[in-house]
N, C-alpha and C positions, 0 to 999 in steps of 0.2 A: 550585886554592884557593889561598890565600896560604899560607904557612905559615910565616911571621913572627905567631905570634901572640904581640903586642908584652908579656904577662903571665909569656911563659913556659911551661913545664914542670915546674917544680919540685912538691916533695911541701906544701909552702908554700900555690903556686899552684891543688891541689889541694884542701887543707882550707879556704884560703876557698871556692870552688866552690863545695862542699860548703853552710860555712855560708850563703854567701847561697841558695844551694838552700833550706833547711830553712827559712830564715824569709823567706821568702817564698810561700813554697807556696800558702798562703787566699790572697793577693792577684794572684798573675799567675796561676792552676793553677786555683782553683774551680772553672769554671767549660771546663775541658780537658778536655772527655769522646768517649768515639767508641765508634759501636755493636759489640754483641754480632757480631763474623766479620770485619769487616772490616779491611782492609791498612792500618796507617798507616807510612807512614815519617818517622821523629825525623832530619833532613840535621843532623848534626854536632855530635854525641851527646854529645862530648869527653868524661867523665869517670866519667859518669856520671849528672850530678848530677840534672838536669830526669828523665830515663828511666826513676828507679823512682819519680817522681810519677805518671807517662804509664801502667807497670804497676800502677799502684795504683789511679787514679782509670778505666782501661780494662781491665779484669781479666781478659775475654773478647775485646778486640780482638786482633791479631796483628802486631805491630809490627818493625819490623824499623830498627833504627840502627847507626848509618853517620857518620866520623868516617874525618879522612885518617891519623892519626897510629895508627899499630899501638898504639906504648903506654895510648895511652886509651881506644882500645879493649879492650887490656886487662881495662885495673884500670877500665871502665865492668861488664865482663859479668863480672866475678870480685863486681864492691858487687851486680847482678841475683841472680847465683848465690845469692852469700849471705841475700838477702832474701827466697830460697826463690819467685820470681819467675818460672815459666815462656815466659808469651809476649810473651819479647823475643829476638830472634836478634841477630847484631851480623857488619858485616863492615869492612874495610875498603875506602874508597872518598874517592874524589874528588868533590865535589858540579861542579866540572865536567864531567862524565866519571863518571855512574854505571853501575855494572855492571846494569840495568835495562830491561824492557822498558816501552816509552812504553805508559802509562796502566795501568800496574802495582798504583796505590795509589787507594784510597779517598781517603783523607788524607793531607797531612802539614805535620806538624812543625818549623816551625826558631827555636831559641831564644839569645839571643846571641849568633849563628853570620854577618848578616850586615855586623855592624860589622868584622870583620874582613875582609873581600874588600875589595880595590880595582873588582870588579865586580860591586856586588848585582844590575844589572839581568839580565843574561848568567844569575848560580845559578838568581837568582827563573824565568831564560824550562826553567833544564835542568831544576829543578824537576817547573815548571808541564808539562815532558812525560814524566815522570813518572807524571802527577795524571789521572786517570780524568774523564771527561766529567760537570760537574756535582760533584764533588768540592772538598774546601773545605785552602787551605793555612791553617796559624794562624803568623804571626810575632810573634816578642815583643822589644823589644830596648829598651835603657835613655837615655838623654842627661845628657851629662853638663853640659851648658845649662842642663839645669832643676834644676841644687841650688845651694842656699840652705842659710841658719843661721842661727844668733843662738847667743855672739854673730858678729860679724863679723867677719874676717880678710882684709886685703886678700894676705899671703903664701899662704893657703891657697886663697884663687883662682889663685895663677900656680901651685903644685904642680899644682891638679885641670888643670890649661890644658898644663901640663907631661906630663900626661901623654896627653893631646887632642893634642897633636903630635906625641909619638910614634905615637902608635897612625895618623897621617895620615899621619907618616913610613915608615912599613909597610904602606899603598896602605889603611888601617880608617878606621874614622871615627865615633868614641869619639857622635858627635851625630846619632847617625843614626835614634833614635825619631821625631823628630819627621816624618822624611821617608818613613815609613811605607805610609799611606796613597798619595802621585805613584811612588811606587818599584810600590805589588802592581797601581796603575792601568796605569801603560805600561808594562806587562807581558801586560794583556787580561784580567785578572783585574775580575769581580762583585759586585755586592753584599759590597761595601766596608765592613766597618766596623770604628774603631777608635776604640780605648779607654785612655783615659787611665788608668796607675793610678799612685796614688801613696801611694808612701812619707813620713809622716810621725814626726818623736820626736822623746820628748819622756824624761823622767824618770821619767814618769807609768807606759812602755813600756818596763820593764826588758830585756824579751826581742829589742827590735830594739834596743836600746841596744848594748847586749852582738853580736846577730847580726848588728846590716846596720850601727850606726854608725862599729862602734871595728873587730869582724872580715870584713866586703867592701867597703864603699867607704873608709874609713881604707888597710884593711888591700892596699886594690886602687894606693892611690896610695903608698903609700913601698913598695908591690914596686917603682916605678921611678925610685927613689932616682939610685940610681948609675947607670944612663944618661940623665936630665936633667942631671945633675951633670958626666959625662963628655963627654956633647956642646953644653954651652953654652947650654944654655938657660934657667939657673939658677945663683947660685952656691949652697952649700953652706946656710949660713946659712939664708937667705930659705926656702929648703926645707922644714929642721927645723921652721923657725917655724909656714912651711906649717904642719904636721904638729899639731903643737902645739895650732896653733888647731881643728885637723879633735878633735884630744879633746878639744879644752875646748870644744867640744858636747857634748859627751857627760854634762859635769859636771850636777850638779842643775838649773843651772835655764837649760840650754842647751837650746838645739833642733835641728833637721838634717832634710831638706828633699828631697826627689830624687823624679821622675815616671820610671818604664818605659812603653810603650806596646806595644800587643796590636789587630794585626790579624789583620783575617778573611778572604778572599776568599771564591771560587767559581772556579768554571772552566767559563767558559761553553760 
């Protein structure tokens, strides 16, 4: 797995992931439910931001959550135990070399992981090997190319593009959401269904203004400021103007839109 997580592993990023997950629970996970007694693999659990929702939505399923980062696994385990859930176990592991026998799981869940990998098809093949025939894989990814807002800001678009470019240089793809159907199809999954999940934010939705526009998306772009300037992708003033432009969309007359994509496929 690509270890160059472009957003970093610091506490600020940890908080941003929590804000993102809690803000988007209903939009992304209201239909993520697994039957009692089934074995579910969460590949790339990170700090457990999505794990806690999985455990809550499917309290009688057995969830195994894996991440390549030992630190993230420890953080996720602490979070789940603190919330009182007992249906999740954790392992440190690499998606490309998972410590499981073939067909060990009834379902697989992958959220905001493939976008960071240089070889998403290979990763999906590795995951497919762990899935039972007739089992499902659920993949959720964002797509930075779906971002639009009012008032519009050329500097904001340039700042966003810096994050896209940095992720590309690290081997990832910040516009992966639109590719989920062809990716799952290429790996041989059947009955593939992709649903776009748009986050629409205006001042009538104060929770989303704070939780998504400010604390999730804008915070993510702010987090690549130093790298963007240091690599010569943008000058300091333009980047800062871009961040101001994004915060401007959170004001009373502002609007912000972003689309996530959720794909479900079956192993034939």
